[in-house]
Structures are given as C-alpha cells and as structure tokens.
N, C-alpha and C positions, 0 to 999 in steps of 0.2 A: 782439202782441194787447192790447188794450186794456182798459180797465176798465169794468165796464159798470154804469152809475147809473141810479136808479130812483128818481123821487117821485111817481108816479101817487096820484091822487085816490080816497080809499076809498069805498065805497060805505056809506049810514048803519045803523048797529047792524051792522058786518059780522061775521060768523062768522070762528076763528079757520084760517087758509088751510091746505088739505091738504098734508099730508105728501109730498114728494116720492118715489115709490114705491121711486125709486133707494137710499131709505134702507136699505130690505131685502132688498136686492140678495146672497144668499148669496155668491156670490164675494168680494162687498166685504167683508162680514161676517168670511168666514174670512178673508181678507186682515189685517183689523184685528184678530182675534186671534193670527194667528202672529206681531203684535210682542210678545205679552207683557205688554201696557203697563198694562192697564186696572186700576186700583185702587191702584195703586202710590203708593209713597213719593215726595213730591217730589225734583225733581234739580236741580242747580245749572243744568246745560248747557239744559233747558228755561226754569228761572224767569229766565234771563238774557236768553233772546230777550222774554219779555214785555217784560222792563224796557225793552229798546232798542226794542220795538212802538211802546209808548207815548211815548218820547221821540220819536222819527222822526215820529210821527203825533201829538203833543201832544194824546193822548187820555187820560184818567182811568183807563180801564179795558182791560187787555189781556188775550186768553184762549187757552190751545191746548185747543181744544174738539176731542176724538173724540166722533163720535155713533155710537151702538150702534142696536140695534131698538128700544129702550124708552128711550134716556135719550142725554143729550149729559153727557160725565164731564170735567173739565178738569185735563191731565195738570198744566199753568201756569196762575194766577190773579194776577192784581194787579187791586186798585181794585173785586173783587167777590167778596164773603167765601164763598158755596156753591160747593162742588167738584163740583156737580152738579145739574144740571136734568132734568124730562121733557121728552118731544119737542113738546110743547105752548108750552113756553117757549123752543124752540129757534128762533133766528134763522140758525145756522150751519145745519142741515139743508136749506137751500137755497141753500147754498154749493156743497154737492154736485153740483149738475146745471150749476154754473156752469166752465168753463173756464180762468175769470181772477179776478181781484179782484174782488168783489162790493161795492160801495158805496152805501147806503140815506142818501140826505142827512136823509130825515125818515122815521122809520118810522111813525110817524102816518095819513102819507099812501097808504104802500104796501098792498094788497090783500094780499101775503104776512104782513106783521108789523102791521097795525094792530091786529088785536085779538088780538095775544099778550100773555099775561097782564104780564109783565116790564115791556111799552107802556102798557098799561092802568093796570099798577096800580105799586106803590112796585117797585124803584126810578127808573120810569118813563122810561127809556132812550130815547133821541131819534137818533142817529146810529150805523151801524154802518159797516164796513168790513173785509170776511174774504176771506183768499185760501185757496184751497182746499190742502188736503194730500194734494198728489193722489203715490203713489208709482210705482217706475219700472213697473210693470206696467197703471199707468192708474186703479187704486182709488183713488177721494178717500176717504178717512178722518175728515176734518172739517175745520177750518179754523184759520188764525189770525186772529185778528179785535183791533179795536180798537173801541171804545163811548163813547158820549158820551151826557151828559142834555140836551144842545144841542143842534138842529137844525143842520144845516151844509149851508145851500144851495150852497154853492162846491165841498162835499166833501172830497177828498185833493187835494192838489199832484200834478202828475207822479213827482216826486222820492220825494215820502212813498210811492205807488202802487207804486211801483219797488222802495224800501225795505221794503216790508210782504211784494211777493211773494217778493222774495229773502232775507228774514229765513223764510218760509213755507218754503222750500228748503230752508233751515238745521235748521227743524224734521224735514223727511224724513232728512237726514243724520244727527242725533241719532237717530232712532228706527232707521236702518239699524244706526250705530254701535252701539247699547245691543242691538241684535237679535244681533248679531255676536259682542260679547261674552257673551250668555247663551249665543250656539250654543258658543263656544269653551269656557267654563266647563262646559257640559254635556258636550260631548266629554272635556274634563279629567274631569268626575264620572264618566263614563263607564269613561274608562280605566282611573281607580281603582277602580271596581267591579267592570272587568273583571279586574282583576290580585288583588281580592280573590276572587273568584270559582276564579282559576285557584292561589292558594292553598289553598284549601279544596279542590279537587280533589287536589293534591299530599298535602295533611295526609290526606285521605281514604286516599288511595294508600299512603300510609308506613303507615296504623294497618291497613290492608285486608292487608298483609303479615305484618305481628307478631300479627295477630287469631287468638285461638284457641276464639272460637265467634262464631255465627252472632250471637246477642245482642250480643255486645261488637260488630261490625259493623255494625248496624243502628242501636244506641244512639248511635255515634260520629257515623254518617253522619248519623242526624237532627238531632243537636244543632250539627254545624256547618254544615248548610243551614238550618238555621232562624236560628243567629247571623249566618250571611250573608247572608241576604235580609230577615230584620226578622220572620220568622214567629212566630205565637203558638202554634202547635203544629207539628210533624212525627213522622212515624214510619213503621215498615212493619208489614204484616196480611198473612196467610195466605187465599188467594182460595179459597171452596170450587171441588168440581169443575166446577158448573154455571154459576159466575160470579155466582150471586144474593146470595153472603154474604164479609162478610170478620171474620176473625178477630184481632184486636190484642192481642197479650201486651204489650206496653209500648209508651210513646211519649213524645217530649219536649215540655213546656209549659213556657210561661213562668210568670212567679211569680203572675201573677191569672189562669189556665187553668185550667181541668180536664182529668184524664186521658178520653179517650174508647177506653180498654181495655176489649176485651170482644169481644160477636158484634154485629155489625151487618147488617141485612137492607138492602142496596141502596135496592130499591123504598121503604120506608119514608121516605125523603129526597129522591123524585123519579126523575128518569129519569137516573139516573146510571151503571145495569150495561151497557147497550146498547153505549157506546164501549169500556167497559172491555173487556167479552166479545171486541169485534173486537181488543185490543190498540192499541186507538188514546189521546192523552194527552184526559182531561178537565179543560178548562181554564173555570174560572168565575169571572169578574171582580166581580159581583154575584148571590147567591141570589136576590136579591128582584126581578130584572129577566130573569134567564138562564130564559128557555122550559123547560130543564129541572128547575128548582126552582121557579120562581116560583107556581107553583099553591099550594105550601104548605110556605113555607121556615121555617116554624115551630121544627122539630126544629132545625134547620140552627142557626137565631138563638140557641136556647135552649142551644147548646154553643159560641155567640160563633163561630160561623164564618160571617164575611160574603163570603169568597170563596176558593178554594181549586183545588189542582192534584192530580190523581190519574195518576200513572204505575203504567203494569204493569212488573212484574220476571217475566220469563222463565227458566225451567226447561226448557232443551233444547226450546225453539219453542214450549212451553207455557206461558200465562200459569197463575203459580204465585205471585205476591205482589203488595202493593198498597204505592206508596210517593205516602204523601201530605203535602201542605203545607196549612196551613190559616193563614187570615190574618182578624181582628178588622174589618178594614176593607174598603172599594171597592178593590180595586188591580188594574191595568192592566200587564202585564207584557209587555216587550220578547221577541222572539226570542229574545235571548241568553240571558236568565233561563231560557227552558224549553230549551235548548241543555243550558245548564249543568245544570239537572237529569236530563236524557236521560243525562249523562254521568255523574251520580252514579249514578242507576239502571246503570247498563250496569256500572260498578264495582262497585257492591253484587252486581250478579248472578252478576262473573265472581270476586269472593271467595268468594260463598256456597259457586259451584262446586267453588271449589279446595279449601272447607272440607270439604263433601261427598265428594270425592275421597280426600283425604286419612283421613279418617275411615271410606270403604271400605277405604283402603291400610292403616289401622290394623287392621282385622277380617281383613283377606287375610293381612298379616303374622304375625296371632296365630295363626292358623288353618295357618298354613305353619309357622310356629316350632314348633307343636306336633309336626304331622306330620315336620318336619326331626330334632328331637331324636327320636322315637322311631324313627326311621329309623337315625339316628346309635346310638342306643343298641342295635340289631338290629345296624349293622356290628361294633359294640365286641364285643357278644358273639359273632358270628361269628367275628371274628378270634381271639379267645381261646378259641374252641373249635377252630378250626381250627390256630393254634399253639400248642395248650399240650402237644403233646408236644414242642417243642422245647427243646433244652436250655439258649438263650440268654435265661433269661426279661427280662431287661434290655432286649432288642432288643424282645421281645412289649409291655414298658411302655412303651418309647419310643413304639413305631407307636400306642397308643392314648391317650398323652398326645397325640401327634400330630391326632389325631381330635377331642379335646377342646379342642384350640386353632383347628382349624376352625367345631366347633359355637359357641365363643364368641364366634369373628369374623362366624358366621352371624348369632347374637344381635343384634350392635350393627347390623348392616345391616339387621334388619329390625324392629329398633326405630324407625328411618328409613323411608325409601321404596323400600329397597335399591338406589336409584342412588346412593348414597353415604352415608358415614360419618364422624362428627368424630374427626382422630386421636388425639387426647389421650383420648377414649373407649376406642378400639382400645388405644393403649398401656397404659391404665388397667386393662382385663380380662384383659390378659396379666399384668399385674406384680401385681395386687392378692394374687394368691395367695404371694407369697412375701415379702409386707410392705411397704407403702408407706414406711415407716422406711427400707427399706434401698435406694431408689429416687429419687434425685434428677431430676426432670422439668422440663424446660424448653424454651417453644416457643410460640409464637403458635396462635390458634385456626385448623383449618384442616380443609377435606373431602377424604374421598381416596374415587376408584371404586371397587367391588366385587372389581375385580381384585388393587387395592394393598392391599386391607382382608384380605384373606384371604393373601396374601402375607405383607406386615407380622406377621400373627399369628404363622405360621407360622418368620418369621424371627428374631421377640422370643422365642418359644418355646424354637428350637434355641438362641439364646443365655444365655438364662435356665437352660435345662438344663445346659449347658457350666458359668456360672458356679457353679450349685449342686454339680456333680461336682467340678469342679477350681479355679475361679476363686474371686473377690471374695464369693460368697455362700456359699460352702464354710467359712468360718467364721463366728463373731459379731461382728466388726469392718469387712469390707469393707462396701463400697456401689457403686453403679452409679449415676453420671450418665449420665442420655439427654436427649439433645435433638435438636430437630429445626428448620430453616430454610428459605429458599430463597434460595437463589444466584442474584442475581439478572443477574448477569453470565454464567450459562450457564443460566441458567431452568431448574435443577434443586432437587430437592427433598433437602434433604441430612440424613441420620441420624446423629446421632454416639454412638458405646454407649465410655463410658470407664469402665473398674472400676478400682478403688483398695483398698488396707485387705488385699489376699489375698495368698495363695501367689505366688510367683514361678510365671510360666505360659510357656510354649512353644508350637511351632507341633505342632499332632496327629500323631504319628508314624504313622496312617495314616488315610485318608480314607472315611469310610464316608457314610450317606448323609446325617447332620445335617451335617457338615462342606460336604458339594456343596452342600446345601440354601442355606446360609450364604453360600456362592460365589456363589451365582445372585443374589444381590442383592435388593433390593427386589420389581422386578416378573420377574425372570427377564434383565434385560439385564445382569446383571453391575455394574461401578460398585463394585466393593468394594476397601477397602483395608484389610489386617488388620495391627498391630501390637504384637507381644508386648515389654512392658516388665517390670521386674521391680517395678513398681505392680501392673501389671494390663493387661490386654488392650484395645487401642485401636483402635476400628474404625470405619469411613467408611462410609455408603453411598448413593451417589447414583443417582438415576434422573430421566428428564425430567420436570416437573411436570407436561405437558400428558397425557403418558401414567401417571401419578401419580391424577389429577382424573378421568382418561376413566370413563365410564360403561360 
C-alpha cells in the first residue's frame, strides 16, 4: 500500500478541519485504555524509536502520538517540548482514518491542517508524515510521525516511508510487550494477594479452633480481614429480628478512623436493608454514586465510609449478624475478594455455632453432673443401708469407694463434652486424694474416650487401694511411678505402674473382685502383666489405642 500525499490549496480564512468521527469511536478508545499507557513516564523503547524516525526521515521532530477523545498525548517526543496538545492542534487525528502513511508536503495548503494553531502560530510547522499505529484488532491508536518547519515538495522517499511504517510496527510491538508485562505483573500481584488471602483464612481457622468467646472470634477475624484488604474499618454486629437495625458492640478501626459501635438503623444510611434481609451481599463501590446511597451519603461520609461491603452471617438459616468492611476510598473489588469475605463469614458462622454448642453443652453437663451426684449419693446411701448388716465392713467400704471413683470419672467427662477426657486429669483425680508427692506422673497429653475413662478410674482406684493396704503407700517412704505412652509398633496405649520403697509384696492369696478388675485391664480386654519384686509391684497394662480413644 502506497503512502497518501496531499498538497491541496486551502480556502481563504479556512476554519480548522472537523475532527474525524473515528477519533471518538468507543471501541477504539476502549482498546487504547486497555494498554494503560496514557500519562506514564518516558520509556527507552519508545524514545529510541522517535530518535530513529528523526534520523531516517531527516526531520527535526518526531512523536509517538496517542489520540484520545479530547487530546493527543505523546508517549515519546523529540524536538517538540509539549507532552500533549488538544485535538484542534492535532494533525495525527487525521491519520486515524488512513490505512497507510499520511504525508502532507505543505500543511498550509491542506484544508485539514491549514488552520491548525501549530501551523498558523508558533512553531509554524509545515511538513508532516505520520504512520498509523494500528493494533492486531485494527484499532488505530495514534501515529508515529515526523514534522518539519519547512515544506517538503518532494515529501519522503520510498525508503523513508517504508522505514517510518516499520518503526510504527515497532511501536505497536512495544505497546503489546508492555501490556504483556503489565498483565504478567498483575497476575503475579494477584497471586501474591491470593496467597495473602489464603494465609488469612488459615490464621482465622486456627484462631477459631482455640477461641473461647464469640468476641474473641469476631475481633480477630475483623483485624485479619482489614489488614488483608487494606480496609479502614471492619467488624460484626447483631441484626434485629426485623433486619432494620444492627447492634455493633466492638469494631476494628485503623488509627485515623472512629468506631461505629452502637445501634444503627439501616434506613438512615440509604436503601441498605433490602439486600441484607434477603441474605444477599451488599457491595457499594462509591456511596456518592450508588443508587442505594447517593440520595444522601452525608451520614456515611461523616463516618469516612466511601465504599463498603456487608455480608450476612446466618444462625440455623436465619440472618443473625452483619459482617461489615469499610473503606475510605472508592474501591472496586474483584470477585476473588468477595469470595474471600464470604469464606471468612462462613468460618465465623461455624465458629460461633461451635462456641454456642459448647456453651449449651457446658450448661447441660453442669445440670447432668448435679443430677448424677445426687443419684450417686442416693446409691451410696442405699448400698450402705442394704449392706449394713454384713459383718465385712471392709467390703462395704470398698464398694462405696468404687462408687466414688466412678463419680470422679464422670466429673472429668462432664467437665468436657462427655466424648473424651484428658488422661492426665483422670489420673490426677484418682491420685490426688493420696497425696501428689507420693506419685510421679510421666506422659504426654492425650485424650481417651468415656469407656476408657471409667475403666481407667476404677483400675487406678484398685491399684491405689492395694498400694495403701499392702504396697508402697502403706508406709511414709514408698512412691509410685505412673507413666503412659503409645507403643508405635503395636498401636497400643501402655500404662506402667511401678511401686518402690514399700514392703515386699507377692501375688494375692485369694482372687477377690478387686483382683479380677485389675486383671481385666484398661477396657476389659486384658493385656495385663503383673510382676512382684522386692522393691514393689510392677504392672503393665496395654490396650488398642483406637479402642481407648473411641467415643
């Protein structure tokens, strides 16, 4: 395609030529915006191109000109000081409708440019040659042009036109490369932000597992979310039954923000309640333009809220609380951020539900413990009344003591969730009455199920009773080393009872109930090894770990 050359004579007192309508084409302008290049700093890749254009075309001025809807802006300029002009001063605007290099030998004689301010006034440009900057989709973004203050009747040589055309292609390549780098950087930044959001969710999850109160859950989640998203304020509030009010007990704020704690009526801030009552997220990027708040954003702006996100937290399917995040600037959020906030709200919802369930369980356990103690007391009274006629008082006392051991085991279970108990606490409850200085306890933290809790309590009670009567605890010097561990090879819990400092002991001459209970082992599965030494009794008790921890 050949270059288009013009030297048409202008009419006298010509007015500036109309700007081509293609300049305002929405798709073209959208394509130009997509390169995110307007008003950026100079870059060597573009600067080198205008220097080459000047050299090839032997011109004093060269520009990379990008034409917007109201100006032409120069990404690179040499020999021409301004970095932009209005469209009335633009010759490049006329290149946008050309398919090839536009050459105007004398700008004063072309009707499109003869009234151009830069032609009529300083610097008095006379010659122009511009190659269109067309991208792969066919959108012309501007031109690479050379300018002279002297007319050139001969225009440019074929080699110069070809050189200008090829350099224009290089400008497009630079634009595409630059955009690819931006996209890649944006991808990397988004990946980094995604990693930050994932870590935030992990932190919130860890905190929720250990939290002991709902205030602790909501405050930690608020601070993590605000730090992750750069918010100015975040928090949770309880929704009224009708969804018209929110009560905020506490919120997280940055140093320059005020708290919004207290009761708020949604209608005072705009049409906010409808979405929340329906359980939908409320996302407002700018309170001054959003139709739900634009009528009177003054209350929000007074609180320094320019944009906001509100999410509903549910309790058994009912809107119960509001999770809010405020920003002091206009903010657009990608879907990934909204998904992150929904995940936070869901985790908080689950955490609060867990805490409520645990609180209800504690109340239930307290009541159950009270009733079981009354029942145990009644059983003990009935047992003593029933057995009071027996001559063997020791047997009656042993039976009552066993009831006490069961009661203590129940207390340990009821202090938790009834599903498990801490092994050390079970051991401690049984041995505390005999003096902690007489026992050396060794073992890692471990939970055991309710069946194992009751069984272990009775087993340790029998061993302790025998030690007091016959073994290491029958004098003032003996001690008991009580340890527990997991045998990784056999996947068994191993309880080791080792007495020392007491009198010499031997196997019992008669097998009573206590001896049979000890022989049954931890959970009635056997696995018992008893050794009688001059130093005292040594007992090892084994049971499958899965069965010990089963609920």
